[in-house]
N, C-alpha and C positions, 0 to 999 in steps of 0.2 A: 505493499500501500504506501500512497504518496501522501506528504502533509502538504503538498502545494494545494491552490483553489482551486476545486473540481470546473474544469472551464464551462463556460457558458452558465453560472449560476448567476452572476452578479446581475442586479436587477437596478433601473431607474426609480431612487424615489419619488413617489408622488404625494403632494399635499392633501390633507384631509380636509384641511378649510378653503373656501376659496373668498375669504374676505382677506388678503395680505395687507399688513401695516403699510401705509400710505409716508414717504419722507417730505422733510422740507422742499425738497425740491420735485416734488412732483413727481418722484418717479417711485418704483414698487420695490421692498426689500422685507426679508422675512426673517422674524425673530430669531430662526434657529435655520440650518439646513445640512442636507448631507453631504459630505464632504467624498465619502465610499459608498457606493453602493452595497446594499446585504449581499453577502458571500458565504460557503460554508467553505469548510476545510476540515480534513481529517487531524486527529489531535496528534500524531507522529506519525514515524515510519513502521513501528514494527506492527506484529497484528492484533489489532482493535476492533471491536465493533459495539453497536450500541450507544456510543456518545458522537457528536461531531461540534465543532465551534464556530459559532455563528461569529462573522466579521463583520465590522460595520465601524466608520467615523463620523463625526459631525464637529460643527467649527466650534462647538462651546461644550462643556462639563451639562449633561443632560440626565434626563430621567430615561430608560429604555422598558417598555413593554412587548414582551416576547409572546406570539401567539403560536400556536400548534394546530393544526385544523382537524384534530379530534373533536375539536368544540367543548373542553374539560378544563385544559391547561390553559392557565393565564397567570405569568410571572412578571413584576415590576421589581424594577431597581434603580437605584443613581448609579451613573458611569462619571468618574473624574476626566479632568481633562480636554484639551481641546486638539483637535485634528490630530487626533492619532487612531489608531487602528485598535477597537476596544474587542476583546477576545473571548466571549462568551460561550463557555463549553456546557451542551444540552444532554443531558443522560437520559437513558429510560426507553430507546428507540428499539422496538419490536422488528424482528424483520419484516421489509415489505417498504411501500414507498409515502414518504413524509414529508409536508409542506410548513413551511413555515413563513411567518414574518413579524416583522420589528416595528415597532410603533417608536418617533422622538418626542416627549413631552416637551413642552415651552409654556410656562404663563397659560397654560390652559389651551394651546393650540397643540396639534397634534400633525406628524408629518409621519408616513406611514409606506413602507417598500413593499414592492408586490410582492406576490407569493413565493417562495424558492423552494425548489424539489429535493430531496437527497431519497435515495435507495440504501437501506438499511439489511446487513446480511448476517447470518449467522455464524459460527465456526465451521468452516466447508465440511469438515469431516462428521461433524457432529448430527444428529437426527432426533426430535421429539417426540413423543408418541403420549399424550395425554390418557389413561385408562379410567380416571375416576376425578371425579372434580364435583365437590357439593359447596358451591359459592358461600353460601349460610353458613356451613360450619367451620369450614377452613381459617386456618389462622390470617389475619390482617400481613401485611408486608412480604418482604422478597426472600427468597434462599440464595444464599452465598456457596457456589460448589464448586472446589477443584477437582477438575476431571483431567487423569492421564490420560494422553491415548498413546495405547502399547505399542511398543516396537522402537528402534534405533534411532536418534534423532528427531523425536513424534514430540509434538507440543505439549506442554501442562497448563491446560486452558484454565483459570477463573471465571467461572459466568455466574450472573445472576440472574435468576428467573421470577418474574412478577405474578401476581395472584392470578394469572389465566396459564401459569407453567408456560410462558414462552421467553426467549434467552433474549434480555435489553441490556445486557451487557456482557461484554467478556474482552479478555486480553490473556497473551500468551507472557506473563511477566519475567523480567531475567532471575526472579527470586524463586521460579519455582515451587510455588508455595504447595504443600502438601496438604496442609490445613490453615485456617486461617480466621480471623475475627475483624468485625470492623471497626476503625476506631476513628470516629469522627469520619472524613472522607479521606483515609488510608486503612489501606488492609494490612494487620501485623499478624505474623505465625511462623510457622518453622517452614524455613525455606534454604537451601544452599549452607546447611548446616547451622543455621543460627537463628535468631530475631531478625525475620526480615521486614520492612516494610516498603509497600507497594501503593504508589496514588490511585486516582481514578483515571490517570493517563497511561496505567500499565509498568510506571516508571519506578526501579527503586530507588527510595530516598536513602534508606536506612540499612545497614545490616552489621550487626554485632555476632560473634562468636561466643560461646565458653571459653575461657581463657585455660580449659583444660583438655580442649577437644574438641569437635563438631558435634552438633546436636541431630537426633533422628527422630522418627514420627511424631511425637506430641510438643505442647508447649503452650505454656499458661500465663499470660501477663497480671500481677496482683495491679490493683491500685498505688500502690506507692511505685511502682516500675520494676520489682525486679520481675524474674519470672523462674516457675518451674519447669525442667525439658529431663531428656534420657540422653546419656551418652555412654556411646560403644566403650567400651574398657576389656581387654585381652585377659582370662585368667587362669593358669595353668593348673591342673587338678590331678593328682595322683592317680585315678582310676574314675572310670565313665563307661556306663553302660552301651555297649554298640551293634545289639539287637534286638528290636521291638518283639520277636518271637521266643527270645531267650534272653530274658532281662536280667540273667545270673551273669551272662557273658560281659568280660569287663576289658578295656583299654587304658592302658597309661603309660608313661604321664601323659595329658592331652590338654589342648586351648580351645576353651571355652569364648564363645562372643558373650562377655559379662555385659550391663549397663550399669552404669552411675545414677541414681536418682537424684538429680542435681537442682539444688535452688541458686539464682545467678543475680547476680547484684543490677542495675539499669546498665554497668559500661560493661559487664561482661566477666566481671570476678566472681568466682565460686564463694557463695556464703556458707553451705552447708552439703553435702553429699552421702553418699550410702552406699555400696555395691550389694545389687543382689548377691553377689555369689559369697558375699561376706556374713551374709544373714540367713541363705536358704540352704536346700540340703542340693548338695549339685552331683549327687547320685541319681538324683529324682529326673524322670524325665517324661515326655510326652510325644505324642505321634508330631515329626517334623525337627524335635530334636536333635535328632542324627542328621541332618541336612550338613554338607560340609561344605566350605566355603574353600576351595583351593587358592586363589590369590590370598586371602586373608591367613588359612590357614587355621582358620578355627570348625568349631562346632556350634551350631546357632541353638544354643542349649533351652536359654528361657525365653527370648525375644519378646523382650518388654516393648509394649506398644501405644499405651497410654498411660494419661498422668492429670489425676485432679485436685488441685489444692482444697484443703478442706477449713472450716472456718477456725479451727483449734489450732492451726499453724500447721499440720500434720499434710500428708496428702496418700491418696487410693493410686495403686499403679495395676494394669493388668501384667500378667507376664501371660503371653499367647500360649506357649510352648509347654508351658506348666499347666495349663487349665485353672489360672489362680486368678483372682483378684485378691491383693496385697492392701494392708493398712497401715503406715507408719504415725507414729506421733510428732510432737513438732520438734524432737530429739532426734529426729529420723532409727527411732526405736522400732523392730515390727511388732504391731499388736496383733495383728491376726491373718488369717488366711481362708479364702471364700474357693472353696473348690471340691474336688473330689478327694478322700484322704487315702485314697490307695496311690502307693511308693513312698510316702513320706515317711522318713526314717522316724525311730521313736524321740529323737529328742526336737521335732518338730509336732509331734502327738498336740502339745498344751497350747498350740496357734492356731488350731485347724477348727473353724465354727462348726456346731452340731447341725444338722439339719433337724427342722421341723415342720409335720406336716407334710406333704405330698410335695415334694422339691425335686426340680430334674437341673443338676447341675448345669451351670454355663462352661461349655468346650469352647478353647480358643477365643476366649472375649477379646471384646475392643470396647473402647470410649466408656471408662469409667466416669459416673456424674452425681453427685448427693446433691437430693434436690431439700428445700428448706426446712423439709418433718424428719430428715435423716435417710429417707427412704432412698436406696442405690438403685439406678438402672443403669444397664450394662446390653451391649449388644454381643449377644449370644451367635457365636456363629454355627455353632453345633458340629464342628470337625468329626469324623466317623462316627458320631454316634456315640463313642465309647474312649476310653484312653488305654494305653497298653497293658495296664494293670486288670481291665476289664474283658469280660466276652461281647464281642460284637453283637447288637440290636439286630431284630428281626427286619426291623423297618427302616428305607431309608434317611439317610439323617436332613435335615430340614434346619433355619437359622429364625431367630425372632428377637423381638425385643424383651426383655424380662426387667421387673423391678423387687426389689429384696427388701428384706427389714434385718437388721440386726440387731439383736439385743441382748445383755449379757452373755456372752460367748456362743448366743445360737444364731440361726439365720431360718429365715421362711419366705417363701415366695407368695409374695403379694398380687402381682400381675404378669402375666404375659400376654404377648399377640404374635403370631406367625400367619397371619391372614394377610392376604392384599387383594387385589381386583382380576389374579389370574390364579389364586390358590396361592399354598406355601410355597417358597422359595427356598434353594439352598446357596449360600454364600461364602465360599471357602475361605475368602481374604477379606479384610478390611472391615470397615460398618463403624455406623454409628447411631445414637441415641440422643434425642436433646429434648429436655420436659419445659415445657414455658409456664408460666405464673398461675394458669388458669387450667394446665393440666391438659395443654397439647403437646400430642408425641409427634416428632419427627424420626422417621426410621429410614436410615440409607442403608438397605441394601447394594452396597460399595462394587460387588464383584460377583455380578451373575452371568452363569456358562449356558443355563437350559431353562426353559419354563415349560410348564404342563409337560415335563417330557419329552419335550422338543428343543433340540440344541439349537442355540443362536445361529450358529451356522446355516442350519437346515431353515431357519424362516426369515432367511434374506438380512441378518445380521452380522458385525462382527463378534468375535468369538466371544468378548465378555462386554456387559452391559451394567447398567445404574439401574435401580430400582430408588424412587423417593416414594416413601408412604407417609400419610400422615392419618393421627385417630386420637382418640383420648383415653387417658388412664382409666383403665376398668370396663374398656369397651373392646372390641373383638374384629371392626370392621373399619373399614376405613374410609377417611372421606377426602381423601384425593392422594392419587397413586400417578407416577408418571414414568415412563421409562426414557432413560436416554443412553443413545447407542449411536452404533458409527455405521456409513455405509459401507459396505465391504470391499468395494473396488477400490477406495480411497484409503481406509484403514481396517485393514482384514482384524487384525489380530483384537481391535475393540478398543473400549474403556475401563476405566476404575475410579471409584471417588473416595478416597481415604475417611474423610469427615465431610458434614454438610451443618451450616448455621443458617438461622433465623436471622435478618436484618429488616431496617425498617423500609417504607417503598423510599427510593431516591430520585425520583420524575422529576425532571425538570432542570432548571441551571443550577450550575455550581459555582460557589465560590468565585470570583475574578482571581484566577491565579498568578502571582506577580512574576511566576518565573516564564510564562508564558513570552514569547517576544512580542515587544511593542513597536508597532511601525509608526513612524512620523509620514505622515501623506502631506503633499500641498496642495492648496486651493486658491480659484482666484478671487482676490480681494472685492472686485469691483461687484461679484455677483452674491454676496455675504451682507446679511443684515447689520443692524447696530448691535 
């Protein structure tokens, strides 16, 4: 894409009033005039969509009123300066044709441009299918979804979906955000090994790495500017299981892919940290713990993949390959382990939460979150339907959202849902569950390869796809369900989404950006009013 003004979009301004002001010499002069007709440009040269820059100049400071032809939006604000190009970023354009008009207002007189047209397009590889939508019950606002197109040198798009589940903003930022939150008019999250900020033009404006190494998977920023994340750490152990079918078989010494649970200050300096391998049983494994990375020379033992700060200064961590949710206190002392008891050594028995009632343990969990009442929600990938220490179930595995209550060393399941518009899904990797203040649940099935027994590739989609399902705590049916997938001729391996977030609707002009180039323009003083 080019940042140059799109050819042919500049239009001459016309006065909305036919009562021009008379001068003492008998001539006609206007109190305000256009110096440059309205035109439209793209925000920069990188891949981005859903946002344009309206470019207009007047001969003095004035008020701009932006009209969009959907008939519902009207935005008005003062702009400073005279005889400069005002660059007004406009956000939230769904794919399709759009028209804009800008009025200049001065002393009750209005000078309107003619309508200019712009064609918005979504990410070229991505297709969107709305499978269920109940507008009356769906949550207000937009969805923020980082999408990784699978394959070498493929983009990592961050997209916004509006209430109608249309892509209304997207970019492939340098930060390659795997997850992020909206902070004002910037995205902040884990990207390229550290806390990365990206503005809504897709530009990286900040990147801070922890001083002990790059972060991975998840990152949460606290109000004081510090942040919690995960940092890889090699750990050599003397003995390690090497066969899922013969768990007594051992090898050693071997190197494990361990992780530091890390609290980092705003500059990247470590405040506190604890290595999982220093407090957990390194001879306890789960499916995928024997995955070996040749380049690093380590086994992917625990695979920490999610972190959530708690109100008491502690933190929750999910360890995917150990099928465990871990709770640490403010001193990073282990408090408890939520997960199947099988395979843990006797030294860890005091930490294992006892199940109460009918509970299905989460397997290969992702995205822990603590609700205000203390309820824990997590995405239960359900990998394999069992651990290496258990017999396999008769039914195939499915994935779900689940809510759990931890009380006095026990855990009970208070709600779960695996219903979608097309029935249960299996999501072998990634995923997310977010719950808002009124109990609306957003579930990210971030790595789907088949639906209703039909492989994506046989259904005309890329191999991997994403399903975003919205429901309510206590209910078992979706109110919104959308599929994001790829066109197989453009991206045959498909896409996946690690995390999702709700954000406010951002339709309309962004604040004037002082970093955008401001261009002085000349005009004929004989045509300028007093």
